N, C-alpha and C positions, 0 to 999 in steps of 0.2 A: 395542682393537678385535678383536685375535685371539681374546680370551677369548669374545667374543660369537659370532664366526664359528665357533668350535669347538663352541659350545653350541646354535646355531640352524641349521636347514636353510636355506642361502642361497637355495634355490629357493622357499621358503615365506615367508621374512621379508626385508623390506627394511630395512637398517640405515643410518641417517643419522647421521653423526658430525661434530662440530665439530673441525676438524683442527689448530687453532692452540693454542699453549701460553699462552693468556691467557683471561680470563673471557669467557664467551659473551655477545655483545651481545643485549639483550632482543629487538631486531627480528629477529635470526636465529632465536632460539628461537621466537618467535611465528609466524614464517613456516614453520618446519619441524615444529612440533608438530601442525599440523593433520592430523587423521585418525590420529594415532599411537595405538597400543595400549599402549605402555609408554614410559617415559622414565627415563633415569639422569641425575641432577643432582648438582651440588656445592653447597657452602655459599653460593656467590656467586649461585646461581640462585634467584630468588624465584618460588615456585610458589603463586600466589594464584588467587582466583576468576576473575579476568580471563583468566589463562593457561589455566585449565581449560576455560573457555567456548570459547576459541579452539581448543583441542585437539579438542573435540567428544565425542560419546557413546561412542566406541570405546575411550577411555583406561581401562585396568584396573589399572595398576600404576605407581606412582612409586617409584623406588629412589634413595635419597640416599647418596652416599659420605661419610657422616659419622655420628657418634653423636648429635649434636644435630639437631633438625629445626624450630627456630624460624623458619627461612626458608620453611617450608611452612605454608600455611593448612589445618590439619588438619580444621577444621570443614567446609571446602569439599570435601575429599576424602570425609569421612564422608557428606555429603549425596548425593554421587554414587556412593557405595559403591566408591570407588577404594582399593586397598590401598597401604600405605606400608611399604617396607623400609628398614632402616637398618643401620649397621655397628658395633654395640657390641663390647665385650670386646677386640677385636684391637688397639686403641690404648691400652689401659690402661697398659702398661709405658712407652710413649713419652711419654704426657702426664705420668705420674708423674715420669719422669726430668726432663722440662723444668720441672716444678713445683719440684723440688729445685734445678735450675740457677738459677732465678729467686730462690729463697730465698737461695742463696749470693751471687748477684750483688748483690741488693738489700741484704742485710745487710752485706756487706763493701765496699760502695761501689764495686763493680767497674765499673759503668756509667760513673760519673764518672771513675774512674782510666783506663779505656780511652780516653775522650774526651780527656783531658789528654795522653796519649801520642800519640794520632793528630793532635792539634793542635800537636805539637812543643813542648809546654810542660814536658816532663820535666826538661830542664836548669835550668828556673827553679824547680822544686819544692824542691830541696835536700833536707834531711831534718830532721824534728822528731819527737819521741817519739810524738805522736798524729796524725801526718799520715795522712789518709784512713782513720782507724780507724773501725770499726763495732762493733756489739754482737756478742758471742760467741754462736754457735748452741749450744743444748744446755746441758749441766751445767757448762760452763766449765773453766778450767785445772785446778782441783782436784777436779772431778767432783762437787761438792756444791751447785752453784747450782740453785735451782728454775727450771724452764723449762716453760712451758705453750704448747702448740700448739692453736689453735682452728680448726675446720673449719666452713664454711658449706656444707652438703651433705656426706654421709658415705657415698658409694657405693664402687664398686670402685676408682676412680682415687684417691679420697681415702685409702682404706685402704692402697693400694699406696704412695702418697706417704709416709704415716706410717711404713710399713715401711722405706722408704728413709732416713727421718730418724731412726729409732729408735736407731741406733748413736751418734748425737751425745749421747744422754742426755736423754730426754724424761721429765720427772717427772709430767706430766699432759696428757691429751688431752681437749679439750672439743669437742663437735660440736652443730650445730643441725640438727634435722630438722623435719618439719611439726608434730610433736607438741610439741617443746620450744621452737621458735623464739619463740613468744609467751607461754610459761609465765612465772609470776611468780618461780619459784625453780628452781635446778638439779635435775635428776632423778637418782634413785639409779642406780647402775650396774646394768645388766641382766646376766644370765648370759653373754650374748654379749660384752658390754663387758669383763667380768672375764676371760673366756677370751682376748680380744684383747690385753688388758694383759699377761697372763701370757706369751702367745706372743711379744710384741714387747719384753718387759722394760720396760714402762712402768708408772709408779707407779699411775696411775688413769686410767680412761677412762669418760666419762659424757656424756649429753646435757645441754644447758643452753640458757637463753634467749639470744637474740642480744645483748642488752645486757650479760649476764654474760660472754659470750665476748669482746666488745669490751673490757671493763674488765680482764679477767684474763689475756688472752693476750699472750705475747711475740711470737707469730707468728700471723697470721690468713691462712688459705688458703681462697679461694673456689672451690668445685667443685660448684656446684648447677646444675640445668638453667636455661635461659633461659625467657622468657615473662612474661606480666603478673604472675603471682604473685610472681616474684622480682625484678621491675624495681626498680632502685635499692635493693636490700636493704641494701647498704652505702651509707648516705647521710650527711649531715652529722652527724646525731645519733649514729650509730654511730662515725664517725671521731673525734668529740670525746671519746668515752668511752675511746678507745684510749690506751695508754701512749705517752709521747714517744719511747721507745726501741723501740716495736713496729714490725713490718714487715707490710705487706699484700701478698699475692700473689694474682693472679687468672688462672687458666688455664681458665676455663669459658666465659662469655659476657660481652662488654663491657657489656651493659645492666644487669648486676647491680651495677655500681659507678657512682655518680653522679660523672661526670668533674669537674664544676665544684666539687663538694665536696672531691674528692680533690686537685685543684689547690690549693685553699685550705688544706687540711690540710698539704700539703707546704710551701707557701710560709710558713705560720705555725708550722711545726714541731710540729703536733699529734702527728704520728707520725714515725718515723725515715725510712722510705723505702717505695717500692712497686715491685713487679716485675709487669709485665703482659704477657701474651701476647695479650690481647684488649682492645679499647678500643671504647667507644661510637662508632658512625659508621664503623667500619672497612669497607672499606680506605681510605676517604678521610681519611687522617691525614697531612697535609702538614707540611712543615718548620716552619711557623709555629704548629703546634698547641701549646697551652699546656703540655701534659705534656712535650713535647720540649724545653722551655726549662728544665726543672727537673733539676738534676744528680743528685738522688736518686730519679728515676723511670727505671726500666729498662724499655724498651718493645721487645717483639719482635713481628714481623708475623704473628701467629697461626700458629705453626709447631709447635704441641704434638704433632701426630702425624707430624711430618716426619722420619721415618726411612725408608730404602728398604724395609726389611722390613715396616714397618707400613703404608705406603701401598700396597704390593703386595697385602698381605692385605686391606686395605679395598677395593681395586679388585675383587679376586676375589669378595669377599662381596657387594659391590654388584651385580656381574654375576649372581651366583647368585640373588640376590633377584629381580632383574629377569626372568631367564629362567624361574624357577619361577612367577612371577606370570603371565607370558605363556602358559605351558603349563598353567596351572590347577593346578599342584602346590603342595605345602605350602611356604610361605615361612618359613624357619627363624628369621629375625630380622625380625619384623613388628611394627610399632607398633600397639598396641590403640587404635583410634579410638572 
């Protein structure tokens, strides 16, 4: 709140704020958005045609404190010529770090191990040579094991996650982009791919079709935007092609992974494990959710950007976007609608 007050003349602007540390009820939002010229929202706030109609014709800027904006009906904004600000870049490090955390937890059965300890079952475990063992990340004990990481989406966060993983010994990095996702064969490395491989000491980097990534990868990381184009991009067909020792990690949007198919894949051991910071239907993920019944599913409550530094930077950027939009000045981080 103080950021807004410092940026706007209190005699000229009326600032209405939800004061509680929980999601804004839809009814409160509808009541208070009427006549607003700008609004700052979170991922939990659905900005659709209905809300914009209630807001009325004065609304000029919607600023979301997030890098994703699939909670916002962009076509409705475009029709009304309302600008949309978002907060990219500042959460790259935090989300990349959490991605690696989930890679480690899912690969090394850490979720199951923590659950056993918290349930008081450690005394019953005893010891056996392969108790709670998981696949080795990277080139292995002797540094010679081939290890392939596959990315669905290969933007800033994905490349930063790859940089974090490179010291483990990555022999090959595959990635799917719009051009390669439905191609019939892997694409040759571009000059940028070759430079990236050299910079990170990775054997080979190149784009490939989704089916190839599924079949060849020891680790699949989902970091693509949400929306209709990527809905259930990881489906039953994709999961069936994965190796039984492969790990799936999703730190982008829950809608990219078909939950029912993933539950089946884990129950029937098509893949080794999954680490998810996002799940379809979140935040309504209750204790009886099928994924929470599976020992090799590590689930976090969408905390990818949850570091103090990152959230403060996101808040500042969201406020800057809002204020610049209200003042008719250039919005540095604006979505092209």
